[in-house]
N, C-alpha and C positions, 0 to 999 in steps of 0.2 A: 561158376569153374564148379566145376564136378568135387565128391569128395576127393575122385582118382588122383585128378592133378594136383588138388591141395596137398596131397599124399605124398607125389611125385617131390611137389616143392620143397615139401620138407627136410624127406630125405635128403635131397638137394645142399640145403640151407645144412642138413647136419655135417654130410661130407664135407661141405667145405669148413662148415667150423673145426671138424678135425685133422682137414690138411693144414687149417692156422693154427692149429694149439703142436702139432708134430713141426712146424718148419721153426712156431719159435723154439722148441725145445733144442731142433739143431743146432738155432743160434745161439740156446745157453753153452750146448754141449762147449761149439768153436772157442766163446766167449771165456768157458774154465779152463780149455786147452791155453790156449793161448794165455792164459794171467798163471797158471803154475807156469808157462816159461818164464814169463817173467821172473814169478818168484823165486827156480831155481838158478837163471842167472843172477839175482838181487845178491843170492845168501853168497854166492860162490865173490861176489864185487865185491859185498860187505865186506867179507873176510880175509880177501886179498889182496887190500888197499889200494882195489880197484884197478888191480891189474888182472883182470879176466883169458885175456888171450897169452900171458907172462907165465900166468901158472899155470901147475900142468894140472887142473881138474878142467884146463882148456880145451883139451883134444877131445874130453869126453862132452861136454856143454856145449861144443860147437858137434858133434856128431851127428848125424840126421839118423844114422837108427834111434840112437840118444833120446833124440830128439823131440822124432815121432812115436816109440814107445811109450816112456812117462809124461805123454800130452796124453796119447792114450789111457795109459795107466789109469790117469787122474778122472779120468771119465770116468770109466767103467766103473773106479770105486764110486763117483758119485750118484751114478744110476743105479745101483745097487743097494745104496743105503737111502733113495727115496727122493734124492734132491734137486730131484724131476718133475716130481708130479706135485711142489709143492704151487701155492699161489702168493706170491712175490708181493700184492695187495695186502698178504696177511698172515706175513712172515711173524715168528713167533720164539717162545723157547728152543720149541724141537727142534725147527730147523737149526740155532743156534746152536741145541748138542748135539744135534746129526753134522752138520759142518764142518762139527769140533771134531768128531771124533773121523772125521773121513781125512781131515787136514792129519791128524797119530797117525791116518792109516797108509799113506801116499808117504809120507816122511819116511816111513816103518821100509817099504817098497823100492823109494829114490834111493836107502844107505844103500838097503841089499840089491841092488842093479845097478849102484856105486862102487861099492866093492867089491860084489864077488860075479856077475853077471860079465858086466863088460872087460874085467883088467882077466879075468880067467876064460874066461870062451872066446867075446872077441876081437881079446888082446890085443885092446883100447885102456894103457894105462894115465894114470887118473888119480886125483884123492884129495880128501877136504878133512878137515878134523874135525871129526867128531863133534864140538859146540856150533861148526855149520846146520844142520839137520837140526837144530834146534834151534837156532835162526829162522831155517828154512820153516817148520813146521810154523810159529806163528805168520811167517809171508802168506806161505798156500793159505793158512785159517782169515784172512784175510784174504786174499783174493777171490775165498769162496764166499765166504759170509759180505762181505763190503758190498756188490750191488745190489745182492737182496734186499740186504738194508737200508741201505739206498734209495733204494728204486719203494719199498717203503714208506718212509721219511717224507720222499719230493709227492707220494701218494695224498700223505697226510696231512703236510704243508697247509697252517692258515694260509691264505692271500686276505692280506684286508683291505684292500682295492676293491676287490667283486664283493666283498662281505660290503661291501657299503651301495656295490653300483648296479649292480644284476639284480636286484628286485626280490630277492630270495629274504623268505620267515629268516630274521633276527632274535634268536634264543637266547633266555636264562634255560643254567641248570642248578635245580634249589637239590644240594644236598652235594658236597665234595667228596662224596666214600665211591666202597665199589661201583653200585648201580650207578649216578651220576658217569665214571670213568665207563661204563656198557654205554648206555646210552651217546654220550661225547662219541665213543668206539664205532655207534651203529651211523649217526652223523658221517661220517668221515669214509666209512667203509662204502654207504648209500652216494660218495660224492658230493655231499653238499647236497641233492635237489631236495628234499624235505625242510633245508634252511639252516645258519651257520650257529655252531657256538659260541655266544661274544663275551660273553660274563656268568659266574656263579655265586651262590653264595650256601654259607655251612654255619651253623647257630657254636661250631665250634670257632673261639675269637683265636686258635695256632693255626687256625687251613688261615686268617685273612691277611690276605695281601700274596699268598704263594699260588701255584698254579696245580690243575689239573688235569693233564691231556690236553699239557699248552692253552688250556683257558685260564683266565684271571679268573679268581674268587674276591668279590671287590668288597664283602659285605655280609651280613645277618641277613636270617627270613625278616626281619622289621625293616630291612631295608632293601625290600622286594619294590616297595610302592616308587619308591627315589631314585635306586638302579635302572627299574622299568620303563622312566619317563629319560634317565639321565643317558641312557644308551640304546631309545628309541626299541625299544621289544616289541618282539612281536605276538612270540609263543611266549611260554612259563613251563617249564616239564620237571612237574617236581621226584623226583627220587631217590626219596629216604621211608624204603619201606620197612626199618627196622623203627624206627616212630611209630607211638602207640597212636590207635587207631584219635583219640581226641587230638593229640598234637597233627597230625596230618591234615584233622578238619581244621584248626585255626589259620593252618599256610594256606591251606585251599583258601578261606574265607579270605584274607591277606590277599592273594592274587588274584583271588574275584574280582576285588575291588579295581584293580586296573584293568586298561583297557587293553590289555592283553588276550588274548587265547592259553585257555590251561591245561595243561594231560599230566596223566602222571605214571609213572614208571610201574610195572607187575611186581606185586609181591614178593616176598621171598619161596611162600610156597608154590606160588605161581610159574615162579622163574626157574625151580628145583622141581619142578612134576615134568617128567617124560614128557615132548610136545608140546609144552606150556607156551604162554605169548613170551615175545623177545622183546617187544616194540611197547615206546610208551600209548597212552590209550586216550580218548577224553575221557574226561574227569564222569562221571558214572552220579546219579541222585542215591545212590545207595553207597556212594565216598562222604555223602555230606550227612548221614549218620555219625553222630560223635561215640559213639562204639565200633568195636570188631564185628566181624559178619560174626556169627555164632561157631562154630565148631562142634557137630557132636561124635558120639564115642560112635567108632562104624562097629568095633563090635558087638553093642547091644541087639544091632540089627541081622544077626547070623542067623537069627532063627528060620526069617525069608526064603535061606539057604534049600533049593529043592521043594517049593511050598508052590500051592496054587492060590496067587494073590486076587480077589475081588475091587477092582477099585468102581466105586459105583460115582457117578457125573465126573467119570475119567478124563473126558475129553475139554474139561477147563484148564485156568491157567494153571490152577491148584492142584484139579484131580490127574493135570497131563507131567505133571515136575513129580509127581507121589512114584508114579510112573519110571519114571526115569529115575529116581532114585535107586526105587528096587528091584530094576534092570537091575543097577547094581550088585547085587549076590545073589545071581544067577541064578531067578526063581525058576521053577518048571513052566508053570504058565501063567500068563499075566491077562486076566479077563477084563475089559473095559469094557464095561457098561453104562450109557449115556444114553438122553431121546433128542441130542444131537448129536446130528449124523457126521458133522462137514467136521467139526473138532476130533470126533473119533479118527473120521478116515485119518488125519490130516497125524496124528497120534504114531497110529496103526503104521502109520510110512513111514515116521522118523524110525520107531522102535526096529522098523523090518531095516533098514537101514545101517542102521549103526552098529543092532546084536547079529542080521542077517540068521540064520535057522539056533543061534546060541539055547536064544528063548522061544517058548510056544507063546504067542502072539494073539488074541481072540477077543473079538469086537463083537457087542452085541445092541440091540437097538431096545430102548424100551425107558419105562419110567417104575421109577418108586413107589408110586403110587396104586400099582396094577399089582396085587399080590400072586395073580396067577403066570401075570410074566416072572417077576422074581423067581417063586417055586420052580420055573420052567429053567433058569441058567442057578437054582443051586444047588438045583438036579443032574442036569447036566455037567457041571466041574463039579460043585460039593468043593469050596474054596475053604485053604484051612486060616487063612485070613481073610479079612474086611476093611476097605478105608472108605469110607459111607463119606464122601464128598458130593454127593448131590444136595443142592439144597437152591431157593431162593434168596437173596445175600442185598438187594441192594434196597436202601430204609427210603427214598421217598415213591417207589414200585408197588410197598407192600403196603405202604398206608397208604396206598389209592388203590390196591385191591388186597382188603386183609386176610380174606378166606381165602383167598390160594396161598398165600404163606403158612396159613395151617398148614391146606391138603397135603403141601409138598414139605415142609417144615418136622410140621409134627410127624402127621402120618405114614410121610415117604418114610424117617425115620424108625416108626414104628414098625411099620412092615421087614422093610432090612432088617432089625434085630431082632424079630420073630422068629424071620427063614434062618439067621443064624445059631438060633438056639434049637429052630425044628431038624437044621440040619447036621446041627451039632463043630460048627464051626470053632474052633479054637477063643477065635483073640478078634473081634473086635474094634477098631479101634472111628466115632465120631469127628468131623471140624465143628465145632466151637467157635465163638466171636466175646471180644470183650465186651460188647455190646450189649451181651446176656444180663452182663455185674447190671444192678438199679437199672432193667432198662425204661428209655422211656418215647418207644415207638415198636410195632408191631414183629418186623422182623428180630426183635433184638429178645423180644419175649419165647417168640417162636423158637428162637434157641436157646435159649434158660431151658424153657422146654425138652427139649431133646438131652439135654445134660441130666437132667430129671429121668427121663427115657432111661437111658444109659444108665442111671442107677437101680431103679425098679426094675429091668429086667437083670442086673447084674447080681440081685441079691435073689430072684427067682429060678432065676436059672443053673441046673447045674452042670449046664457042656458048654458055655462061654464066659469070658471074660469079656466085662465092657469098657470102656475106657474112653474120656473125647480130651479130646485137645482143644486148648482155649486160646486164638488169635487175637493176632493188634491188628492194624492195615497191611494189607501183606500193597507191597513195592511193585509194581507193572500189573497187577491183574484185573483179568479185564471186569471196567467200568472204576474201576480204581482212578482216584485223582490225580496220577500221574498220567494215565494218557490221556486226562480229561483237558489237563492244564497242556500238553503240549501240543493239543487238537486246537486247544484255543492261543495257542502262540500259531500254528502253522498258520493259523486264521489272519490274522494281523490284532487278534487282543479282541478287549481286554481280558483279562483271567480274573476269573469270578469266585471271589472265598467268600464264603458265608457270611468271616464272624471275625475280627482282624485278633480277636485272642483267643481262638479256637484250638485246639490242641490234640494231635493222635499220638498215637503208639504202632511204630510200622519193625515192620520182617520181612527180609526179602523174602522172595518165591521159592529159593531151595531150602532157606532156615524153614521155613511152613513144613512144607514137605520134611526134612530131615529132622521135622520134631514130632510129624505124623506119625513115622518110621519108627524110631526110637519109643515116644510113648507105648507099641504094640507090644515091643520086647520089656521095657521092665513095670510095664503094668499087671496089676494082680486082681484089681476087677474094682469094678467102683467109681475110679480116681478120677482132676479130673488138673491134666496137666497145664502149666501157665509157664512158657519164654519168657526169662528177664532180659525186656525189650530194652533196659536200660529208660532216660526221661523221657517225655513225653516230645514233641516235635511241633511247632508253630508249623503253620499251616503256609501262612504268611511268610513265613522266612524262606519254605518251600516253594512258592509260585516265588517268589523273586532270586531264589538263588536256579529256577528252570528257566526261570526269562533268559538270565543269564550265561548260564551255560548251551540255549540255545544262540547265543551271538547279538543279544540286545541287551540295551538299558531298560529300565524297571518306564523309563520315562517315556521309549518307543512303543512300547508294548500298554503300558494302562492295569492296573491293579483294581477292580474294579468290587466293591463291599455291598453282598445281595442277602445279607440277611439271612439267619439261620431258616431251614428246610426241617419243616414237618416231622416230628419225631427225634431231632438234632439234638445232641449235649455238644458245652463246650468241651468239653473234655470227658474221657470216657476211663474207665476202673478194670482192673482185672481180676479182682476179688471180693468176694463179700465179706462185707463186715464180720457173721457167723464165718468164713472164714479162715481170716486172716488168724483168728488163735490156732487153728492146729496146718496151718498151711505149711511143708519141710520143704527143703531143699533133698535132691534129691543125692546119687552119686555128683551127678554135670550138676555142680552148682548155677549153670544155668537156667535151669529149668526147676521152675517146684510146680509140688504136687499137693494138690486138695481132697483131703482125703473123704473118701464117701460117706456119706449122713443115710442118714434113717426116714423110711419112705415109709409113708404111711400106704400101706397098698389095695386097700379098699376110697382114699381118697384119688387114687391114683386111679380109678375106672373109675370114678363116680366123672375127675373130667376128664378123660377119654369120652365116653358118654355124652358128658355136656360139648363140650367141641364137636363132635359127628352135629348138630344138630342149631350151628350156629349160620348166623347171617349179617349182612353189613350190619345191619343196626344193632345187633347184641354180641358185636366181636368180640370186642375189646374190655366191653360189663366183665365178658366169661371171663377171657383170660386174667381179667385185671381177681375177680376173685380166688383163682386157682393160684399165682404168683405177684406175690403180695408184695412184690419190691416192684411188682412194673406202674407207675407214672405215667399214662400215654398223653402224648402231646391234644393240648389244642386245635381242632382243624376246623 
């Protein structure tokens, strides 16, 4: 079928829908006309002892012009107040208020027609006591609202027989508050296509035995496993956005021990945000962190407004998120510098799609090892801020290619830092890692040297303020443990864990990017910033939870202990002993700052000269000589 034929069919369908909607409005108008007439006669019947025809009002009540006039009047009032624009399935307080106001207006107009218009102009006598019109107001109000409310009640009615026989999911609601009520409404309004809310639980004992939106509160969160089995629950929806992150994780852990799938409602911030999510979503691995996602102070990032921002390694998972975060502050230009063209190309398209021509997005391909190429970039754009995210980060690969780690991480960072000074860039922030603390691998050691470079350059430069940001493991970044585990699960397992007791600090990609942006705003020069990432997470627990989130049991997929890889530690640290004594919290209590240390300039020059002459045989010895905290693993 051609596009033109499809368009014709869509237009025809649209016209059919318009005709159907118009016919429905006509039917509702006729219904309102009839019910108003019934209310008019009923008020006469009830106030005249059942004798309508024998009363003086009977001549008016059964007068055809009067019958038509007041009925049409009622329809016009209802139309003017928007009662025919409401969707009856979603009738609420607004329709009740407007319906009651319409009844009041129609009652007043009926009184004026009966007392003034017909006796004086049409010469038709008839009279009702004033209290009859008061009764008439209530009858007219019932006539307007009753059909609309009854329609919604019928649509929302729970049908137990269908719940058990039609094969749709049986749902448990966790949290009998506003969000729980909203999620139940979402099921109802979707005509239970996504499942039936069967039972609810809430930690407030007062709510036990009561109903929320027709759903019985049968127990507390501790009863989730028992009630899941008793009511044959297929899906659990957690609707407690006001609970602490730790409490939410406890409830998620309880729910994940059942056979039911688990979803979670939007947070309060997401719910209130314009265009934010309104549906429950699947549990994500970030929900399993025992701390809330850190929201950093957006005001600190105003230094980015109207500036030219250069992001090296901008096509990577963290670099691209930095670009996205920077774009929110209306910079003049974002320059994406990356050696890998495909990711840079995708990021450019994403930024253009989201911001169109509001932000100038420029992509340049090149390596941070190439000083001449860097000079071209700095000369072309003259950036105001540099975020240096380009690096080799995979520990096992850098153990196999240690000289490449030095070339890219150490000299690449030094090259960018020197260009920042040469072109008088006000601020430069580099990305480091918790593996730089007491490193046992080449990658971590080279990252420790990048922190030393930052502090050395900050000491000798009169043009640029340098700072470093020390990360934990970033959830979902390229090559991180989560994508690896997911792929192993997709392939049927087993999930490979290096050690049953290994732990890591975790942060989300948005947290990482926001921390970088904020560090640029609060840095005064030479600092190393660290995010408070809560307690470290056991990788074994992470693997088990990810298997369950994927819809399998640990027995089905399996977990294999493969042993620590070269250079890998059982646990990571966020600060060296020498730093802990002087570290401080910033204005944002979730960010720590390690104060600059004094760098011996001659020792730094000697280190860089020595690293220029390394080879596969001596590279670890040279690194260990200049980084005393580095203790290379046996390979």
